[in-house]
C-alpha positions in Angstrom: 37.5 -60.2 -63.7 39.0 -63.6 -64.2 42.5 -63.3 -65.6 42.0 -59.5 -66.1 39.6 -60.1 -69.1 36.8 -57.6 -69.4 33.1 -58.5 -70.1 33.3 -56.7 -73.5 36.3 -58.9 -74.5 34.4 -62.0 -73.4 31.4 -60.9 -75.5 33.5 -60.3 -78.6 35.6 -63.5 -78.2 32.8 -65.9 -77.8 29.7 -64.2 -79.4 31.4 -61.9 -81.9 29.4 -58.8 -80.7 31.2 -55.5 -80.1 28.5 -54.2 -77.7 25.8 -55.4 -75.3 22.1 -55.1 -76.0 19.9 -52.8 -73.8 20.2 -53.7 -70.1 22.5 -56.7 -70.6 25.6 -54.9 -69.3 23.7 -53.6 -66.2 22.5 -57.1 -65.3 26.0 -58.5 -65.7 27.6 -55.8 -63.6 25.1 -56.5 -60.8 26.0 -60.2 -60.8 29.8 -59.5 -60.9 29.3 -57.2 -57.9 27.8 -60.1 -56.0 24.2 -58.8 -55.8 21.0 -60.7 -56.3 19.1 -59.4 -59.4 15.9 -60.2 -61.3 16.3 -59.4 -65.0 13.0 -58.9 -66.8 13.9 -59.0 -70.5 11.3 -59.6 -73.3 11.5 -62.6 -75.6 14.6 -62.2 -77.8 16.3 -59.9 -75.3 19.4 -62.0 -75.0 18.8 -63.5 -71.6 21.5 -66.3 -71.9 24.3 -63.7 -72.4 23.3 -62.2 -69.1 24.5 -65.2 -67.2 27.0 -66.8 -69.6 29.3 -63.7 -69.8 29.6 -63.1 -66.0 30.1 -66.8 -65.4 33.1 -66.7 -67.7 34.3 -63.5 -66.1 34.4 -65.0 -62.6 36.3 -67.9 -61.1 34.3 -71.1 -60.6 31.2 -72.8 -62.0 27.8 -71.3 -62.7 24.7 -73.4 -61.8 21.9 -72.8 -64.3 18.4 -74.0 -63.3 16.2 -74.5 -66.3 12.9 -76.4 -66.7 13.4 -77.4 -70.3 15.7 -80.3 -71.3 15.7 -79.4 -74.9 16.7 -75.8 -74.0 19.5 -77.1 -71.7 20.8 -79.4 -74.4 20.8 -76.6 -77.0 22.7 -74.2 -74.7 25.2 -76.9 -73.6 25.9 -77.8 -77.2 26.3 -74.1 -78.1 28.8 -73.5 -75.3 30.8 -76.6 -76.2 30.9 -75.4 -79.8 32.6 -72.3 -78.4 35.1 -74.4 -76.5 33.5 -73.8 -73.1 33.1 -76.8 -70.8 29.4 -77.2 -69.9 27.4 -80.1 -68.4 23.7 -80.8 -68.1 22.0 -83.0 -65.5 18.6 -84.1 -66.7 15.9 -86.7 -65.8 16.9 -88.8 -68.8 20.2 -89.7 -67.1 20.8 -92.7 -64.8 22.0 -92.3 -61.2 25.5 -93.4 -62.1 25.7 -90.9 -65.0 24.6 -88.1 -62.7 27.2 -89.3 -60.2 30.1 -89.0 -62.7 28.8 -85.8 -64.2 28.7 -84.1 -60.7 32.2 -85.4 -60.0 33.5 -83.8 -63.1 31.8 -80.5 -62.1 33.2 -80.6 -58.6 36.8 -81.5 -59.6 37.1 -80.6 -63.2 37.3 -77.1 -64.9 33.7 -76.9 -65.9 32.2 -73.4 -66.2 28.5 -74.3 -66.4 26.3 -76.9 -64.8 22.7 -76.9 -66.2 20.3 -78.7 -63.9 16.5 -79.3 -64.0 14.8 -78.0 -60.8 13.6 -81.5 -59.6 17.3 -82.6 -59.3 18.1 -79.9 -56.8 16.5 -81.6 -53.9 18.3 -85.0 -54.3 20.8 -86.0 -51.6 23.4 -86.8 -54.3 23.2 -83.2 -55.8 23.2 -81.6 -52.3 26.3 -83.5 -51.3 28.3 -82.6 -54.5 27.3 -79.0 -54.8 29.1 -78.3 -51.5 32.3 -79.4 -53.1 31.9 -77.1 -56.1 33.3 -73.6 -56.3 30.0 -72.0 -57.4 30.3 -68.4 -58.7 26.6 -67.7 -58.9 23.2 -69.4 -59.5 21.2 -68.5 -62.7 17.5 -69.2 -62.6 16.0 -69.3 -66.1 12.2 -69.0 -66.6 12.1 -67.6 -63.1 8.3 -67.0 -63.2 7.9 -70.7 -62.6 8.7 -70.1 -58.9 5.8 -67.8 -58.3 2.4 -69.3 -57.5 0.9 -66.3 -59.2 2.9 -67.0 -62.4 1.1 -68.6 -65.3 3.4 -71.7 -65.3 4.0 -72.4 -61.6 6.2 -75.4 -60.8 6.7 -76.7 -57.2 10.1 -78.1 -58.1 11.3 -74.5 -58.4 10.9 -74.0 -54.7 13.9 -76.2 -54.2 16.1 -73.3 -55.5 15.8 -71.5 -52.2 17.2 -74.6 -50.4 20.2 -74.4 -52.8 21.0 -71.0 -51.3 21.6 -72.6 -47.9 24.2 -74.9 -49.5 26.1 -72.1 -51.1 25.2 -69.1 -48.8 27.4 -66.4 -50.2 26.6 -66.9 -53.8 24.4 -64.4 -55.6 21.3 -65.4 -57.6 20.4 -64.0 -61.1 16.8 -64.7 -62.0 15.6 -64.3 -65.6 12.2 -64.3 -67.2 10.5 -62.8 -70.3 7.0 -62.8 -68.8 6.2 -61.4 -65.4 3.5 -59.1 -64.2 4.5 -56.7 -61.3 2.9 -59.0 -58.8 4.9 -62.0 -60.1 8.2 -60.0 -60.2 7.8 -59.2 -56.5 7.0 -62.8 -55.6 10.0 -64.2 -57.6 12.4 -62.1 -55.5 10.6 -63.1 -52.2 10.7 -66.8 -53.1 14.4 -66.7 -54.1 15.2 -65.0 -50.8 16.7 -61.9 -52.3 18.6 -59.9 -49.6 16.9 -56.8 -51.0 14.7 -56.2 -54.0 16.7 -55.6 -57.2 14.7 -55.6 -60.4 16.2 -54.5 -63.7 13.5 -54.3 -66.4 13.7 -53.6 -70.0 10.5 -52.2 -71.6 8.4 -54.9 -73.2 7.7 -52.5 -76.1 8.5 -53.9 -79.6 8.5 -50.9 -81.8 9.0 -52.9 -85.0 6.2 -55.4 -84.3 2.7 -54.7 -85.5 0.1 -56.5 -83.5 -3.1 -57.2 -85.5 -6.4 -58.9 -84.6 -8.6 -59.9 -87.5 -12.2 -61.1 -87.0 -12.4 -63.8 -89.5 -14.7 -66.7 -90.3 -12.6 -68.2 -93.1 -9.3 -68.3 -91.2 -7.5 -70.5 -93.8 -8.1 -68.1 -96.6 -6.9 -65.2 -94.5 -3.8 -67.1 -93.5 -3.0 -67.7 -97.1 -3.3 -64.0 -97.8 -0.9 -63.3 -95.0 1.7 -65.8 -96.3 1.4 -64.3 -99.8 1.6 -60.7 -98.7 4.3 -60.9 -96.0 7.5 -62.1 -97.5 9.9 -64.1 -95.4 9.8 -66.8 -92.6 6.7 -67.3 -90.5 5.3 -69.3 -87.6 1.6 -70.4 -87.4 0.4 -71.4 -84.0 -2.5 -73.8 -83.5 -3.9 -75.5 -80.4 -3.9 -79.2 -81.5 -1.6 -81.6 -83.3 -4.1 -82.6 -86.0 -4.5 -79.0 -87.2 -0.7 -78.6 -87.6 -0.7 -81.2 -90.3 -4.0 -80.1 -91.9 -2.9 -76.4 -92.2 0.6 -77.3 -93.4 -1.0 -79.5 -96.1 -3.4 -76.6 -97.1 -0.5 -74.2 -97.4 1.6 -76.6 -99.5 -1.3 -77.2 -101.8 -1.4 -73.5 -102.3 2.3 -73.3 -103.2 3.6 -72.1 -99.8 6.7 -73.9 -98.5 5.4 -75.2 -95.1 5.8 -78.0 -92.6 4.3 -79.0 -89.3 5.7 -79.6 -85.8 4.3 -80.9 -82.5 5.5 -82.7 -79.3 4.1 -86.1 -80.6 6.8 -86.4 -83.3 9.9 -88.4 -82.5 12.8 -86.1 -81.4 14.9 -86.8 -84.5 12.0 -85.8 -86.7 11.5 -82.6 -84.7 15.1 -81.7 -84.9 15.1 -82.3 -88.7 12.0 -80.0 -89.2 13.4 -77.4 -86.9 16.8 -77.3 -88.7 15.0 -77.1 -92.1 13.1 -74.1 -90.9 16.0 -72.3 -89.2 18.1 -73.0 -92.3 15.4 -71.4 -94.6 14.7 -74.7 -96.4 11.1 -74.5 -95.2 9.4 -71.1 -95.0 6.4 -71.5 -92.7 6.2 -73.8 -89.6 2.7 -74.7 -88.5 3.0 -75.8 -84.9 1.7 -76.2 -81.4 3.3 -74.3 -78.5 5.9 -77.0 -78.4 7.8 -75.1 -81.1 9.8 -72.0 -80.5 11.3 -72.3 -77.0 15.0 -71.6 -77.3 14.9 -70.9 -81.0 16.6 -67.6 -81.8 15.8 -67.1 -85.5 16.1 -63.3 -85.9 14.4 -62.9 -89.3 10.9 -64.2 -88.6 8.6 -61.8 -90.4 5.2 -63.0 -89.1 3.7 -65.0 -86.3 0.0 -66.0 -86.8 -2.3 -67.5 -84.2 -5.2 -69.5 -85.5 -6.6 -70.1 -82.0 -6.8 -68.0 -78.9 -3.9 -68.6 -76.5 -4.7 -69.4 -72.8 -3.1 -66.3 -71.4 -1.5 -63.0 -72.4 1.9 -64.3 -71.2 1.9 -67.2 -73.7 0.7 -64.9 -76.5 3.3 -62.2 -75.8 6.1 -64.8 -75.7 5.0 -66.6 -78.9 4.2 -63.4 -80.8 7.5 -62.0 -79.7 9.4 -64.6 -81.8 8.7 -62.3 -84.8 11.1 -59.5 -85.7 14.0 -60.1 -83.4 16.3 -58.5 -86.0 14.3 -55.3 -85.2 12.9 -55.1 -88.8 9.2 -54.6 -89.4 7.2 -57.8 -88.6 3.7 -58.8 -87.8 1.9 -60.7 -85.0 -1.6 -61.6 -86.2 -4.4 -63.2 -84.2 -7.3 -64.6 -86.2 -10.4 -64.6 -84.1 -14.1 -65.3 -84.3 -17.0 -65.7 -81.9 -16.6 -69.5 -81.7 -13.2 -69.1 -80.2 -14.6 -67.9 -76.9 -16.5 -71.1 -76.4 -13.5 -73.2 -77.3 -11.3 -71.3 -74.9 -13.8 -71.7 -72.1 -14.0 -75.4 -72.9 -10.2 -75.7 -72.8 -10.1 -74.0 -69.4 -12.6 -76.5 -68.0 -10.6 -79.4 -69.4 -7.5 -77.9 -67.6 -9.3 -78.2 -64.3 -10.7 -81.8 -64.0 -12.6 -82.6 -60.8 -10.4 -83.6 -57.8 -11.7 -87.2 -57.8 -10.6 -87.5 -61.5 -7.1 -86.3 -60.6 -6.8 -88.8 -57.8 -8.1 -91.6 -60.1 -5.4 -90.6 -62.6 -2.7 -90.9 -60.0 -3.9 -94.3 -59.0 -3.9 -95.5 -62.7 -0.5 -94.0 -63.3 0.9 -95.9 -60.3 -0.6 -99.1 -61.5 0.6 -98.5 -65.0 4.2 -98.1 -63.8 3.7 -101.1 -61.4 4.6 -99.1 -58.3 3.7 -100.4 -54.9 2.6 -98.0 -52.2 5.7 -96.6 -50.5 8.0 -97.1 -53.5 9.3 -95.0 -56.4 10.6 -91.9 -54.6 13.0 -90.0 -56.9 12.7 -92.6 -59.6 12.3 -91.7 -63.3 10.2 -93.8 -65.7 9.7 -93.7 -69.4 6.1 -92.6 -70.0 3.9 -92.9 -73.2 0.8 -90.8 -72.5 -1.0 -92.2 -75.6 -0.5 -95.8 -74.5 -1.5 -94.9 -70.9 -4.7 -93.2 -72.0 -5.6 -96.1 -74.3 -4.9 -98.7 -71.6 -7.2 -97.1 -69.1 -9.7 -95.8 -71.7 -9.1 -92.1 -70.7 -9.3 -88.9 -72.7 -5.6 -87.9 -73.4 -6.2 -84.1 -72.9 -7.9 -84.7 -69.5 -5.1 -87.1 -68.5 -2.5 -84.4 -69.4 -4.4 -81.8 -67.3 -4.7 -84.2 -64.3 -1.0 -85.0 -64.5 -0.1 -81.3 -64.7 -2.2 -80.8 -61.6 -0.3 -83.6 -59.8 2.9 -81.9 -60.9 1.8 -78.5 -59.6 1.0 -80.2 -56.3 4.5 -81.6 -56.2 3.7 -85.4 -56.5 5.3 -85.9 -59.9 7.4 -84.2 -62.5 6.8 -84.6 -66.3 9.6 -84.0 -68.7 9.3 -83.4 -72.4 10.3 -86.1 -75.0 14.0 -85.9 -75.9 16.1 -88.1 -78.0 18.8 -89.4 -75.7 21.4 -91.6 -77.5 22.8 -94.8 -76.0 25.7 -94.3 -73.6 28.5 -96.4 -72.1 30.9 -96.0 -69.2 33.6 -98.5 -68.2 32.9 -99.5 -64.6 36.3 -101.1 -64.0 39.8 -99.7 -64.3 42.1 -100.5 -67.2 44.0 -103.2 -65.3 40.7 -105.1 -64.4 39.5 -104.7 -67.9 42.7 -106.2 -69.3 42.2 -109.3 -67.0 38.6 -109.7 -68.2 39.8 -109.5 -71.9 42.4 -112.2 -71.3 39.9 -114.5 -69.6 37.1 -113.8 -72.1 38.6 -113.9 -75.6 35.2 -113.8 -77.2 34.8 -110.2 -76.1 38.4 -109.0 -76.6 38.1 -107.7 -80.1 34.8 -106.0 -79.3 36.2 -104.2 -76.3 39.3 -103.1 -78.3 36.9 -101.7 -80.9 35.0 -99.8 -78.3 38.2 -98.2 -76.9 39.4 -97.3 -80.4 36.0 -95.8 -81.4 35.3 -93.7 -78.3 37.5 -91.7 -75.9 36.7 -90.7 -72.3 34.7 -93.9 -71.6 36.6 -94.5 -68.3 35.9 -90.9 -67.1 32.3 -90.3 -68.1 29.3 -91.7 -69.9 30.0 -91.4 -73.6 27.3 -91.4 -76.4 27.7 -94.4 -78.8 26.0 -95.6 -82.0 25.1 -99.3 -82.1 24.7 -99.0 -85.9 28.2 -97.6 -86.3 29.6 -100.3 -84.0 27.8 -102.9 -86.1 29.3 -101.5 -89.3 32.8 -101.4 -87.9 32.6 -105.0 -86.6 30.8 -106.3 -89.7 28.1 -107.7 -87.5 24.4 -106.9 -86.8 23.0 -104.2 -84.5 21.4 -107.0 -82.4 24.8 -108.7 -81.9 26.3 -105.4 -80.7 23.4 -104.8 -78.3 23.7 -108.4 -76.9 27.5 -107.9 -76.3 26.9 -104.5 -74.6 24.1 -106.1 -72.4 26.4 -109.0 -71.4 29.3 -106.6 -70.5 26.7 -104.5 -68.5 25.5 -107.7 -66.7 29.1 -108.6 -65.8 29.6 -105.1 -64.4 32.4 -104.4 -66.9 30.6 -101.4 -68.2 27.3 -99.5 -67.8 25.2 -99.5 -70.9 22.2 -97.1 -71.1 20.1 -97.8 -74.3 18.7 -94.8 -76.2 15.3 -93.5 -75.4 12.8 -91.2 -77.2 10.0 -91.1 -74.6 9.2 -88.4 -72.1 9.9 -89.2 -68.4 7.7 -89.1 -65.3 9.5 -88.7 -62.0 7.9 -89.5 -58.7 9.0 -86.7 -56.4 7.8 -88.7 -53.4 7.0 -92.3 -52.6 3.7 -93.6 -54.2 0.7 -92.9 -52.0 -2.6 -94.6 -51.7 -5.0 -92.5 -53.9 -7.0 -91.5 -50.8 -4.0 -89.9 -49.3 -3.3 -87.7 -52.4 -4.3 -84.2 -51.2 -5.3 -81.5 -53.8 -5.5 -78.2 -52.0 -9.0 -76.9 -52.6 -7.8 -73.4 -51.9 -5.0 -73.7 -54.5 -7.4 -75.4 -56.9 -10.0 -72.7 -56.6 -7.4 -69.9 -56.6 -5.6 -71.2 -59.7 -8.9 -71.7 -61.5 -9.8 -68.1 -60.7 -6.4 -66.8 -61.9 -6.8 -68.9 -65.2 -10.2 -67.4 -65.7 -8.9 -63.9 -65.2 -6.1 -64.5 -67.7 -8.6 -65.9 -70.2 -10.8 -62.8 -69.8 -7.7 -60.7 -70.6 -7.1 -62.7 -73.8 -10.8 -62.3 -74.8 -10.7 -58.6 -74.0 -7.5 -58.2 -76.2 -9.1 -60.0 -79.1 -12.5 -58.3 -78.8 -11.2 -54.7 -78.2 -11.0 -52.4 -81.2 -10.4 -49.0 -79.5 -7.2 -49.5 -77.5 -3.7 -49.8 -79.1 -2.7 -53.5 -79.1 0.8 -52.7 -77.8 -0.6 -50.4 -75.0 -3.0 -53.2 -74.0 -0.2 -55.8 -73.6 2.3 -53.4 -72.0 -0.4 -52.3 -69.4 -0.9 -56.0 -68.5 2.8 -56.3 -67.7 2.8 -53.1 -65.6 3.8 -50.5 -68.2 0.8 -48.2 -67.8 2.1 -45.0 -69.4 3.2 -46.4 -72.8 2.5 -44.4 -76.0 0.3 -46.0 -78.7 2.4 -47.9 -81.3 1.0 -46.3 -84.4 1.3 -49.5 -86.4 -1.2 -52.0 -85.0 -4.6 -52.5 -86.6 -6.3 -50.2 -84.0 -3.7 -47.4 -84.5 -3.8 -47.7 -88.3 -7.6 -46.9 -88.1 -6.8 -44.0 -85.7 -4.2 -42.7 -88.1 -6.8 -42.2 -90.8 -8.5 -39.5 -88.7 -5.5 -37.2 -89.4 -5.5 -36.0 -85.8 -2.5 -35.7 -83.6 -2.4 -38.0 -80.5 -2.8 -35.0 -78.3 -5.9 -33.7 -80.2 -7.5 -37.1 -80.1 -6.9 -37.6 -76.4 -8.1 -34.2 -75.4 -11.4 -34.6 -77.3 -11.8 -38.2 -75.9 -11.2 -37.0 -72.4 -13.9 -34.3 -72.8 -16.3 -36.9 -74.3 -15.7 -39.3 -71.4 -16.3 -36.5 -68.8 -19.7 -35.6 -70.5 -20.9 -39.2 -70.9 -19.8 -40.2 -67.4 -22.5 -37.8 -66.2 -25.3 -38.7 -68.6 -26.1 -40.2 -72.0 -26.5 -37.6 -74.7 -27.2 -37.1 -78.4 -24.4 -37.0 -81.0 -24.9 -33.4 -82.0 -25.0 -32.2 -78.4 -21.9 -34.3 -77.5 -19.9 -32.8 -80.4 -21.2 -29.3 -79.7 -20.1 -29.6 -76.0 -16.4 -30.0 -76.9 -14.3 -26.9 -76.2 -11.3 -25.6 -78.2 -11.7 -27.9 -81.2 -13.5 -27.5 -84.6 -16.7 -29.6 -84.9 -15.3 -31.7 -87.8 -12.5 -33.0 -85.6 -14.8 -33.8 -82.7 -17.1 -35.6 -85.2 -14.2 -37.7 -86.5 -13.3 -38.8 -82.9 -17.0 -39.6 -82.1 -17.3 -41.7 -85.3 -14.1 -43.6 -84.5 -15.3 -44.3 -80.9 -18.6 -45.5 -82.3 -17.0 -47.8 -84.9 -14.6 -49.2 -82.4 -17.3 -49.9 -79.8 -15.9 -47.5 -77.1 -19.3 -45.7 -77.2 -22.7 -46.8 -78.5 -26.4 -45.7 -78.8 -28.9 -46.7 -76.1 -32.5 -47.5 -76.6 -33.4 -43.8 -76.7 -30.8 -43.1 -79.5 -28.5 -41.3 -77.0 -24.8 -42.0 -76.8 -23.4 -43.9 -73.8 -19.9 -44.9 -72.6 -19.0 -48.6 -72.8 -16.6 -49.6 -70.0 
């Protein structure tokens, strides 16, 4: 331990907890012992503590690889608020900003360096990381490294190269969603010396999973909001619906707001803060909402549309009830949803020629010549791009995601990045400039008075605040900053609110863009299989919802939860689980051999009274597990 401080003392000092949650301590001890470990913890299982505590317990800096800028920003802000020095390197930063930030991590006393995966392969990063005393590497959302994972990202494969630069450093991989196949692949791709998986059960005993077949989804949602007290999240597939449903709830006296990625980042932050601060009760949103939000008292999560895969559903539903009190995850479903889900999957796999055409248009839009652009980051407005080239925005997004999965580009989410300055000259040179340029003397003095650390690193500034202090206009302040930047006295980076697109390699001619048919076909097959699992979950009415989801993630022997909609119906039979299962096993054995009549089936069961067998048969009929054939005989539905 660093300075003889125990991990329990660190937990209490910085987080205020007296004990670790299930499995956290085991994961931390593996890292401290210098062993590679994959921690599979469900949503809300406290993954960040698993790498933040051991990083503080060991000498040196922890490199945290994370794909989400907003999540990195939140965690860095949270660590800074605790008095812990942390830095994030993102695609929104200029080369000189990154240069200075990496210098500070190499030579300062920083404990955490958060970095997006696409930055790992740059020569600048590789050169600096060798100068850092790295204690270990934490890989968040580790399923992104597996090509079998639902959110594969080629940039994650750069992490293995990082191991070559710091060879004796252990890796802690963390994810909330991985099937057994994906868990194995993560360890292989991260070059674990030997397999080491620590897995908490995905079971959420306080969370009741419910599927409601419903034509009038809005009316049902209103009932849910009125019956379940407390905070809620309502997930929908498109942006327009977020606003429509939030308006509907408000018109029916439910405190609600809407949230999606198309809102400007300041607006998103305001809405998120209002919801987490209980000023707004229900947030109607797309899947852009929820990542990194740790609100423990969410009482219900409702899905108005079918999710693309069980992983996404499990993660989103799992945002309910993190305080371990009774909560609900409700999926509203009707037959039209199947067609919509199938259509969305087709949209996610545009033809290869369309993907190439999109690449060509993107290169033209960004005015990139063939052979240029490698490693460069550009602001990118997908709406304007789609409008310019008369393309469907959803199909454009799918094509871009495919180009990203093939490793040509990287897309980042929109993030408000304030204006920043950094003095490019030393104090002596600055003084000489001030003497020779009296017009800028007062302005420079005001900058120095207003912001500290401007010689050491890029510092966030507010043009409006500077305008107020200097009794001038914002435009004047910006013109002064631009002039000082032009004269190379300081570097001025204006604020941005747009997402970025990064060219991971130099622009190619569209004909040279290769989309692996094998990968394309294989991914489409995997997506179709995941979609079928979602449809099976929604359509099933005879298997415990919790058992269904747990089996998907490899927990085959889980007990039924007793609180989902399927189990509640089962509970009405007033049979023990053992009685029900034994009768069911006997039914299955009989019907496997031949179809038979109800009376014969019930009479064939041994060791149970007829009324109990009849109850089980009726339940199996109602739930669709068995049904009548054309000759009025019972058959087993598989």
